[in-house]
N, CA, C and O atoms as CSV, one atom per row, in Angstrom:
chain,resi,resn,atom,element,x,y,z
A,1,MET,N,N,-13.831,238.952,47.006
A,1,MET,CA,C,-14.243,239.361,48.333
A,1,MET,C,C,-15.203,240.540,48.281
A,1,MET,O,O,-16.169,240.580,49.043
A,2,ILE,N,N,-14.958,241.488,47.406
A,2,ILE,CA,C,-15.818,242.656,47.324
A,2,ILE,C,C,-17.218,242.280,46.863
A,2,ILE,O,O,-18.196,242.865,47.327
A,3,GLU,N,N,-17.331,241.309,45.953
A,3,GLU,CA,C,-18.643,240.928,45.475
A,3,GLU,C,C,-19.516,240.319,46.565
A,3,GLU,O,O,-20.736,240.278,46.408
A,4,ASN,N,N,-18.942,239.849,47.652
A,4,ASN,CA,C,-19.720,239.291,48.750
A,4,ASN,C,C,-20.254,240.357,49.698
A,4,ASN,O,O,-21.140,240.070,50.504
A,5,GLN,N,N,-19.739,241.570,49.620
A,5,GLN,CA,C,-20.190,242.642,50.492
A,5,GLN,C,C,-21.499,243.202,49.964
A,5,GLN,O,O,-21.684,243.356,48.757
A,6,LYS,N,N,-22.397,243.503,50.879
A,6,LYS,CA,C,-23.675,244.066,50.478
A,6,LYS,C,C,-23.550,245.578,50.420
A,6,LYS,O,O,-23.163,246.221,51.396
A,7,ILE,N,N,-23.876,246.127,49.281
A,7,ILE,CA,C,-23.822,247.565,49.100
A,7,ILE,C,C,-25.244,248.096,49.144
A,7,ILE,O,O,-26.113,247.658,48.390
A,8,ARG,N,N,-25.462,249.036,50.033
A,8,ARG,CA,C,-26.783,249.628,50.175
A,8,ARG,C,C,-26.764,251.045,49.635
A,8,ARG,O,O,-25.774,251.763,49.774
A,9,PRO,N,N,-27.858,251.436,49.023
A,9,PRO,CA,C,-27.924,252.810,48.543
A,9,PRO,C,C,-28.048,253.780,49.721
A,9,PRO,O,O,-28.568,253.415,50.775
A,10,ALA,N,N,-27.582,254.990,49.543
A,10,ALA,CA,C,-27.713,256.013,50.588
A,10,ALA,C,C,-29.145,256.518,50.645
A,10,ALA,O,O,-29.626,256.940,51.697
A,11,GLN,N,N,-29.820,256.470,49.500
A,11,GLN,CA,C,-31.221,256.897,49.457
A,11,GLN,C,C,-31.944,256.167,48.343
A,11,GLN,O,O,-31.333,255.684,47.390
A,12,VAL,N,N,-33.252,256.098,48.482
A,12,VAL,CA,C,-34.110,255.496,47.459
A,12,VAL,C,C,-35.251,256.470,47.182
A,12,VAL,O,O,-35.465,257.423,47.931
A,13,VAL,N,N,-35.970,256.221,46.113
A,13,VAL,CA,C,-37.113,257.067,45.772
A,13,VAL,C,C,-38.316,256.599,46.579
A,13,VAL,O,O,-38.673,255.421,46.552
A,14,GLY,N,N,-38.933,257.525,47.293
A,14,GLY,CA,C,-40.094,257.211,48.111
A,14,GLY,C,C,-41.358,257.095,47.292
A,14,GLY,O,O,-41.330,257.288,46.077
A,15,PRO,N,N,-42.458,256.786,47.934
A,15,PRO,CA,C,-43.717,256.567,47.225
A,15,PRO,C,C,-44.275,257.829,46.564
A,15,PRO,O,O,-45.054,257.736,45.615
A,16,LEU,N,N,-43.892,258.984,47.047
A,16,LEU,CA,C,-44.355,260.238,46.465
A,16,LEU,C,C,-43.290,260.897,45.601
A,16,LEU,O,O,-43.446,262.045,45.186
A,17,GLY,N,N,-42.204,260.172,45.328
A,17,GLY,CA,C,-41.141,260.688,44.477
A,17,GLY,C,C,-40.036,261.414,45.212
A,17,GLY,O,O,-39.081,261.872,44.586
A,18,GLU,N,N,-40.140,261.529,46.509
A,18,GLU,CA,C,-39.126,262.207,47.315
A,18,GLU,C,C,-38.022,261.232,47.691
A,18,GLU,O,O,-38.273,260.029,47.768
A,19,PRO,N,N,-36.801,261.717,47.930
A,19,PRO,CA,C,-35.732,260.810,48.355
A,19,PRO,C,C,-35.958,260.340,49.798
A,19,PRO,O,O,-36.323,261.126,50.672
A,20,LEU,N,N,-35.735,259.062,50.022
A,20,LEU,CA,C,-35.851,258.472,51.360
A,20,LEU,C,C,-34.473,258.014,51.817
A,20,LEU,O,O,-33.754,257.348,51.072
A,21,THR,N,N,-34.112,258.370,53.032
A,21,THR,CA,C,-32.891,257.879,53.653
A,21,THR,C,C,-33.288,257.173,54.948
A,21,THR,O,O,-34.449,257.219,55.354
A,22,LEU,N,N,-32.339,256.531,55.584
A,22,LEU,CA,C,-32.646,255.891,56.871
A,22,LEU,C,C,-33.149,256.908,57.886
A,22,LEU,O,O,-34.013,256.596,58.706
A,23,ASP,N,N,-32.608,258.130,57.833
A,23,ASP,CA,C,-33.024,259.170,58.779
A,23,ASP,C,C,-34.420,259.709,58.490
A,23,ASP,O,O,-35.098,260.185,59.400
A,24,SER,N,N,-34.856,259.640,57.241
A,24,SER,CA,C,-36.169,260.192,56.897
A,24,SER,C,C,-37.290,259.157,56.976
A,24,SER,O,O,-38.455,259.496,56.768
A,25,LEU,N,N,-36.959,257.912,57.272
A,25,LEU,CA,C,-37.986,256.887,57.450
A,25,LEU,C,C,-38.783,257.169,58.721
A,25,LEU,O,O,-38.311,257.892,59.599
A,26,PRO,N,N,-39.981,256.609,58.826
A,26,PRO,CA,C,-40.753,256.803,60.058
A,26,PRO,C,C,-39.949,256.341,61.280
A,26,PRO,O,O,-39.150,255.409,61.184
A,27,PRO,N,N,-40.162,256.991,62.419
A,27,PRO,CA,C,-39.437,256.577,63.627
A,27,PRO,C,C,-39.753,255.130,64.016
A,27,PRO,O,O,-40.826,254.611,63.709
A,28,ALA,N,N,-38.820,254.506,64.682
A,28,ALA,CA,C,-38.975,253.098,65.063
A,28,ALA,C,C,-40.136,252.879,66.031
A,28,ALA,O,O,-40.687,251.780,66.085
A,29,ASN,N,N,-40.511,253.890,66.784
A,29,ASN,CA,C,-41.591,253.740,67.766
A,29,ASN,C,C,-42.946,254.160,67.208
A,29,ASN,O,O,-43.852,254.477,67.979
A,30,THR,N,N,-43.107,254.169,65.892
A,30,THR,CA,C,-44.366,254.557,65.262
A,30,THR,C,C,-45.471,253.589,65.665
A,30,THR,O,O,-45.307,252.372,65.589
A,31,THR,N,N,-46.595,254.148,66.093
A,31,THR,CA,C,-47.743,253.316,66.452
A,31,THR,C,C,-48.931,253.596,65.544
A,31,THR,O,O,-49.806,252.743,65.395
A,32,ARG,N,N,-48.977,254.768,64.939
A,32,ARG,CA,C,-50.077,255.117,64.037
A,32,ARG,C,C,-49.576,255.004,62.599
A,32,ARG,O,O,-48.813,255.846,62.124
A,33,TRP,N,N,-50.015,253.960,61.926
A,33,TRP,CA,C,-49.530,253.671,60.583
A,33,TRP,C,C,-50.477,254.205,59.534
A,33,TRP,O,O,-51.459,253.554,59.178
A,34,VAL,N,N,-50.180,255.385,59.043
A,34,VAL,CA,C,-50.956,255.953,57.943
A,34,VAL,C,C,-50.389,255.404,56.632
A,34,VAL,O,O,-49.305,254.823,56.608
A,35,VAL,N,N,-51.130,255.594,55.556
A,35,VAL,CA,C,-50.763,255.043,54.252
A,35,VAL,C,C,-49.353,255.458,53.846
A,35,VAL,O,O,-48.572,254.617,53.401
A,36,ARG,N,N,-49.013,256.730,53.988
A,36,ARG,CA,C,-47.708,257.225,53.558
A,36,ARG,C,C,-46.573,256.518,54.289
A,36,ARG,O,O,-45.577,256.147,53.668
A,37,ARG,N,N,-46.709,256.327,55.589
A,37,ARG,CA,C,-45.642,255.678,56.367
A,37,ARG,C,C,-45.469,254.223,55.952
A,37,ARG,O,O,-44.343,253.746,55.810
A,38,LYS,N,N,-46.568,253.527,55.759
A,38,LYS,CA,C,-46.485,252.141,55.299
A,38,LYS,C,C,-45.779,252.082,53.945
A,38,LYS,O,O,-44.896,251.253,53.724
A,39,ALA,N,N,-46.187,252.976,53.048
A,39,ALA,CA,C,-45.605,252.994,51.702
A,39,ALA,C,C,-44.118,253.340,51.744
A,39,ALA,O,O,-43.348,252.828,50.931
A,40,GLU,N,N,-43.703,254.193,52.671
A,40,GLU,CA,C,-42.285,254.528,52.799
A,40,GLU,C,C,-41.475,253.323,53.233
A,40,GLU,O,O,-40.381,253.097,52.716
A,41,VAL,N,N,-41.988,252.548,54.168
A,41,VAL,CA,C,-41.275,251.352,54.627
A,41,VAL,C,C,-41.183,250.329,53.495
A,41,VAL,O,O,-40.134,249.714,53.302
A,42,VAL,N,N,-42.263,250.143,52.751
A,42,VAL,CA,C,-42.248,249.210,51.622
A,42,VAL,C,C,-41.253,249.682,50.563
A,42,VAL,O,O,-40.505,248.870,50.018
A,43,ALA,N,N,-41.234,250.984,50.265
A,43,ALA,CA,C,-40.299,251.529,49.274
A,43,ALA,C,C,-38.853,251.357,49.740
A,43,ALA,O,O,-37.972,251.070,48.929
A,44,ALA,N,N,-38.606,251.527,51.025
A,44,ALA,CA,C,-37.252,251.357,51.562
A,44,ALA,C,C,-36.775,249.919,51.386
A,44,ALA,O,O,-35.622,249.685,51.024
A,45,VAL,N,N,-37.651,248.967,51.639
A,45,VAL,CA,C,-37.285,247.558,51.474
A,45,VAL,C,C,-37.118,247.227,49.994
A,45,VAL,O,O,-36.154,246.563,49.614
A,46,ASN,N,N,-38.041,247.680,49.165
A,46,ASN,CA,C,-37.954,247.397,47.728
A,46,ASN,C,C,-36.714,248.025,47.103
A,46,ASN,O,O,-36.142,247.469,46.166
A,47,GLY,N,N,-36.298,249.168,47.610
A,47,GLY,CA,C,-35.123,249.849,47.073
A,47,GLY,C,C,-33.810,249.384,47.667
A,47,GLY,O,O,-32.748,249.788,47.195
A,48,GLY,N,N,-33.856,248.542,48.695
A,48,GLY,CA,C,-32.638,248.009,49.285
A,48,GLY,C,C,-32.087,248.823,50.439
A,48,GLY,O,O,-30.994,248.535,50.925
A,49,LEU,N,N,-32.816,249.832,50.887
A,49,LEU,CA,C,-32.365,250.639,52.020
A,49,LEU,C,C,-32.401,249.818,53.311
A,49,LEU,O,O,-31.535,249.963,54.174
A,50,LEU,N,N,-33.398,248.967,53.430
A,50,LEU,CA,C,-33.545,248.020,54.548
A,50,LEU,C,C,-33.859,246.660,53.938
A,50,LEU,O,O,-34.359,246.572,52.816
A,51,ASN,N,N,-33.565,245.611,54.679
A,51,ASN,CA,C,-34.082,244.320,54.227
A,51,ASN,C,C,-35.336,244.014,55.052
A,51,ASN,O,O,-35.638,244.724,56.011
A,52,VAL,N,N,-36.045,242.982,54.688
A,52,VAL,CA,C,-37.325,242.673,55.330
A,52,VAL,C,C,-37.154,242.426,56.823
A,52,VAL,O,O,-37.944,242.916,57.631
A,53,ASP,N,N,-36.135,241.674,57.186
A,53,ASP,CA,C,-35.915,241.368,58.602
A,53,ASP,C,C,-35.642,242.637,59.408
A,53,ASP,O,O,-36.154,242.793,60.516
A,54,GLU,N,N,-34.841,243.537,58.854
A,54,GLU,CA,C,-34.537,244.788,59.550
A,54,GLU,C,C,-35.791,245.644,59.717
A,54,GLU,O,O,-36.010,246.241,60.771
A,55,ALA,N,N,-36.602,245.697,58.678
A,55,ALA,CA,C,-37.831,246.489,58.746
A,55,ALA,C,C,-38.782,245.911,59.798
A,55,ALA,O,O,-39.360,246.655,60.591
A,56,CYS,N,N,-38.939,244.604,59.802
A,56,CYS,CA,C,-39.831,243.971,60.776
A,56,CYS,C,C,-39.338,244.181,62.201
A,56,CYS,O,O,-40.133,244.444,63.103
A,57,LYS,N,N,-38.040,244.068,62.405
A,57,LYS,CA,C,-37.491,244.270,63.742
A,57,LYS,C,C,-37.595,245.730,64.164
A,57,LYS,O,O,-37.994,246.033,65.288
A,58,ARG,N,N,-37.234,246.630,63.258
A,58,ARG,CA,C,-37.241,248.065,63.573
A,58,ARG,C,C,-38.641,248.554,63.929
A,58,ARG,O,O,-38.803,249.350,64.853
A,59,TYR,N,N,-39.650,248.085,63.204
A,59,TYR,CA,C,-41.015,248.579,63.399
A,59,TYR,C,C,-41.914,247.595,64.142
A,59,TYR,O,O,-43.122,247.814,64.239
A,60,ASP,N,N,-41.342,246.524,64.663
A,60,ASP,CA,C,-42.082,245.521,65.427
A,60,ASP,C,C,-43.276,244.998,64.615
A,60,ASP,O,O,-44.411,244.981,65.092
A,61,LEU,N,N,-42.992,244.575,63.383
A,61,LEU,CA,C,-44.001,244.029,62.484
A,61,LEU,C,C,-43.792,242.532,62.339
A,61,LEU,O,O,-42.678,242.028,62.480
A,62,THR,N,N,-44.866,241.839,62.060
A,62,THR,CA,C,-44.714,240.430,61.710
A,62,THR,C,C,-44.396,240.364,60.213
A,62,THR,O,O,-44.671,241.302,59.465
A,63,LEU,N,N,-43.827,239.268,59.804
A,63,LEU,CA,C,-43.523,239.082,58.391
A,63,LEU,C,C,-44.812,239.107,57.561
A,63,LEU,O,O,-44.831,239.639,56.451
A,64,GLU,N,N,-45.875,238.534,58.100
A,64,GLU,CA,C,-47.153,238.508,57.395
A,64,GLU,C,C,-47.723,239.906,57.221
A,64,GLU,O,O,-48.282,240.231,56.173
A,65,GLU,N,N,-47.579,240.737,58.260
A,65,GLU,CA,C,-48.090,242.105,58.179
A,65,GLU,C,C,-47.336,242.896,57.110
A,65,GLU,O,O,-47.947,243.589,56.296
A,66,PHE,N,N,-46.013,242.789,57.119
A,66,PHE,CA,C,-45.240,243.498,56.107
A,66,PHE,C,C,-45.537,242.965,54.715
A,66,PHE,O,O,-45.667,243.742,53.768
A,67,ALA,N,N,-45.644,241.653,54.580
A,67,ALA,CA,C,-45.949,241.060,53.274
A,67,ALA,C,C,-47.308,241.543,52.770
A,67,ALA,O,O,-47.490,241.732,51.567
A,68,GLY,N,N,-48.251,241.742,53.672
A,68,GLY,CA,C,-49.554,242.277,53.296
A,68,GLY,C,C,-49.447,243.689,52.753
A,68,GLY,O,O,-50.098,244.033,51.766
A,69,TRP,N,N,-48.622,244.509,53.398
A,69,TRP,CA,C,-48.394,245.878,52.901
A,69,TRP,C,C,-47.772,245.835,51.508
A,69,TRP,O,O,-48.189,246.553,50.599
A,70,GLN,N,N,-46.779,244.986,51.366
A,70,GLN,CA,C,-46.064,244.895,50.084
A,70,GLN,C,C,-47.012,244.406,48.978
A,70,GLN,O,O,-46.993,244.926,47.863
A,71,ARG,N,N,-47.816,243.428,49.291
A,71,ARG,CA,C,-48.778,242.894,48.327
A,71,ARG,C,C,-49.804,243.964,47.951
A,71,ARG,O,O,-50.172,244.083,46.782
A,72,ALA,N,N,-50.265,244.737,48.925
A,72,ALA,CA,C,-51.239,245.800,48.664
A,72,ALA,C,C,-50.657,246.867,47.746
A,72,ALA,O,O,-51.340,247.350,46.843
A,73,VAL,N,N,-49.406,247.234,47.970
A,73,VAL,CA,C,-48.753,248.231,47.121
A,73,VAL,C,C,-48.571,247.683,45.715
A,73,VAL,O,O,-48.795,248.399,44.739
A,74,ASP,N,N,-48.172,246.431,45.598
A,74,ASP,CA,C,-47.980,245.815,44.281
A,74,ASP,C,C,-49.286,245.744,43.493
A,74,ASP,O,O,-49.302,245.970,42.283
A,75,ARG,N,N,-50.361,245.432,44.175
A,75,ARG,CA,C,-51.649,245.261,43.496
A,75,ARG,C,C,-52.346,246.578,43.194
A,75,ARG,O,O,-52.866,246.769,42.094
A,76,SER,N,N,-52.359,247.492,44.168
A,76,SER,CA,C,-53.206,248.677,44.047
A,76,SER,C,C,-52.491,249.988,44.306
A,76,SER,O,O,-53.134,251.037,44.323
A,77,GLY,N,N,-51.205,249.965,44.503
A,77,GLY,CA,C,-50.492,251.197,44.825
A,77,GLY,C,C,-50.779,251.621,46.253
A,77,GLY,O,O,-51.218,250.819,47.077
A,78,MET,N,N,-50.528,252.882,46.534
A,78,MET,CA,C,-50.726,253.384,47.897
A,78,MET,C,C,-52.172,253.262,48.348
A,78,MET,O,O,-52.432,253.100,49.540
A,79,HIS,N,N,-53.116,253.336,47.421
A,79,HIS,CA,C,-54.536,253.238,47.791
A,79,HIS,C,C,-54.856,251.895,48.440
A,79,HIS,O,O,-55.757,251.805,49.274
A,80,GLY,N,N,-54.132,250.866,48.064
A,80,GLY,CA,C,-54.375,249.545,48.626
A,80,GLY,C,C,-54.020,249.428,50.094
A,80,GLY,O,O,-54.424,248.471,50.754
A,81,LEU,N,N,-53.267,250.391,50.616
A,81,LEU,CA,C,-52.866,250.367,52.020
A,81,LEU,C,C,-53.908,250.987,52.954
A,81,LEU,O,O,-53.773,250.918,54.176
A,82,ARG,N,N,-54.923,251.578,52.384
A,82,ARG,CA,C,-55.950,252.201,53.225
A,82,ARG,C,C,-56.747,251.126,53.937
A,82,ARG,O,O,-57.336,250.258,53.292
A,83,VAL,N,N,-56.772,251.173,55.239
A,83,VAL,CA,C,-57.465,250.159,56.029
A,83,VAL,C,C,-58.954,250.162,55.727
A,83,VAL,O,O,-59.588,249.107,55.719
A,84,THR,N,N,-59.509,251.324,55.482
A,84,THR,CA,C,-60.949,251.407,55.241
A,84,THR,C,C,-61.348,250.845,53.888
A,84,THR,O,O,-62.537,250.632,53.651
A,85,ARG,N,N,-60.399,250.597,52.992
A,85,ARG,CA,C,-60.715,250.128,51.652
A,85,ARG,C,C,-60.133,248.744,51.343
A,85,ARG,O,O,-60.147,248.320,50.187
A,86,ILE,N,N,-59.632,248.045,52.338
A,86,ILE,CA,C,-58.998,246.744,52.117
A,86,ILE,C,C,-59.943,245.784,51.403
A,86,ILE,O,O,-59.554,245.137,50.432
A,87,GLN,N,N,-61.181,245.690,51.879
A,87,GLN,CA,C,-62.126,244.743,51.292
A,87,GLN,C,C,-62.425,245.098,49.841
A,87,GLN,O,O,-62.538,244.209,48.997
A,88,TYR,N,N,-62.554,246.388,49.544
A,88,TYR,CA,C,-62.832,246.820,48.165
A,88,TYR,C,C,-61.706,246.403,47.224
A,88,TYR,O,O,-61.961,245.812,46.175
A,89,TYR,N,N,-60.463,246.707,47.594
A,89,TYR,CA,C,-59.340,246.387,46.722
A,89,TYR,C,C,-59.105,244.882,46.639
A,89,TYR,O,O,-58.663,244.379,45.606
A,90,LYS,N,N,-59.396,244.164,47.718
A,90,LYS,CA,C,-59.250,242.707,47.691
A,90,LYS,C,C,-60.237,242.095,46.697
A,90,LYS,O,O,-59.867,241.241,45.892
A,91,SER,N,N,-61.495,242.536,46.757
A,91,SER,CA,C,-62.487,241.979,45.833
A,91,SER,C,C,-62.203,242.414,44.399
A,91,SER,O,O,-62.431,241.639,43.470
A,92,LEU,N,N,-61.715,243.620,44.201
A,92,LEU,CA,C,-61.353,244.089,42.861
A,92,LEU,C,C,-60.239,243.230,42.282
A,92,LEU,O,O,-60.303,242.828,41.120
A,93,TYR,N,N,-59.221,242.949,43.080
A,93,TYR,CA,C,-58.117,242.114,42.623
A,93,TYR,C,C,-58.597,240.698,42.289
A,93,TYR,O,O,-58.191,240.120,41.281
A,94,GLU,N,N,-59.448,240.155,43.127
A,94,GLU,CA,C,-59.949,238.804,42.879
A,94,GLU,C,C,-60.780,238.743,41.605
A,94,GLU,O,O,-60.701,237.762,40.866
A,95,ARG,N,N,-61.581,239.780,41.334
A,95,ARG,CA,C,-62.352,239.817,40.080
A,95,ARG,C,C,-61.434,239.891,38.880
A,95,ARG,O,O,-61.696,239.252,37.860
A,96,GLN,N,N,-60.346,240.671,38.984
A,96,GLN,CA,C,-59.402,240.795,37.881
A,96,GLN,C,C,-58.712,239.474,37.599
A,96,GLN,O,O,-58.401,239.177,36.446
A,97,GLN,N,N,-58.468,238.678,38.625
A,97,GLN,CA,C,-57.791,237.403,38.460
A,97,GLN,C,C,-58.682,236.388,37.740
A,97,GLN,O,O,-58.175,235.489,37.069
A,98,ARG,N,N,-59.999,236.525,37.873
A,98,ARG,CA,C,-60.925,235.583,37.252
A,98,ARG,C,C,-60.966,235.728,35.741
A,98,ARG,O,O,-61.200,234.753,35.027
A,99,TYR,N,N,-60.740,236.946,35.248
A,99,TYR,CA,C,-60.909,237.210,33.814
A,99,TYR,C,C,-59.616,237.342,33.088
A,99,TYR,O,O,-59.609,237.565,31.878
């Protein structure tokens, strides 16, 4: 019975190395998504603090939008989340895949 219970960590390591808890995550009514806030939400999901569905519901995100953030972090780190550089990092990743 115990193995069926989901155990969540009290905190995870954030994108800048700081501890993240549910209380230290961006507020649910966040409308201005800067790189750090996006990276914190991705780190919370990757660390098991939230699951994808909870994150999408809490921050009113689509699954595709969150998956895009996660993919950007996986490919390019926090720099990949910069809206002004999306095209640059996308083309860089595509060039790397060719070779």
